[in-house]
C-alpha positions, 0 to 999 in steps of 0.5 A, a space after each residue: 793427146 787425147 781431150 779426156 788425158 789433157 783434162 784429166 792432167 790440167 785438173 791434176 796440175 791446179 790440184 797440185 797447185 793448190 796443195 803447194 800454195 796452202 798449208 801445209 804445201 807451202 811449209 817448203 817456201 815459208 822462208 824469205 832467203 833466197 831472193 828470187 826476181 826480187 822477191 823473197 822466195 814466198 812470194 815467188 813460190 806461188 806466183 811460180 805456180 801461178 805463171 806455170 798455170 798459164 802454159 797449162 791452160 794454153 796446151 789444154 786449149 790447143 788440144 781442145 782446138 784439135 777437137 772442136 767441130 768446124 760448125 762450132 
């Protein structure tokens, strides 16, 4: 994967995350039931998006590591 593609996909993920956790995207999660890992669904929804940001950023770091020069 090219560096530009990885950065673009990461940026798109964070835009989607922002829409999903703010109004109107959060309307799909504006309920208490079902409970997930002991949290109401409305608490789990943003935690899910933030938790998924970790592997996204890790993947971006791996792609950028392949494009770094050894002298830096």
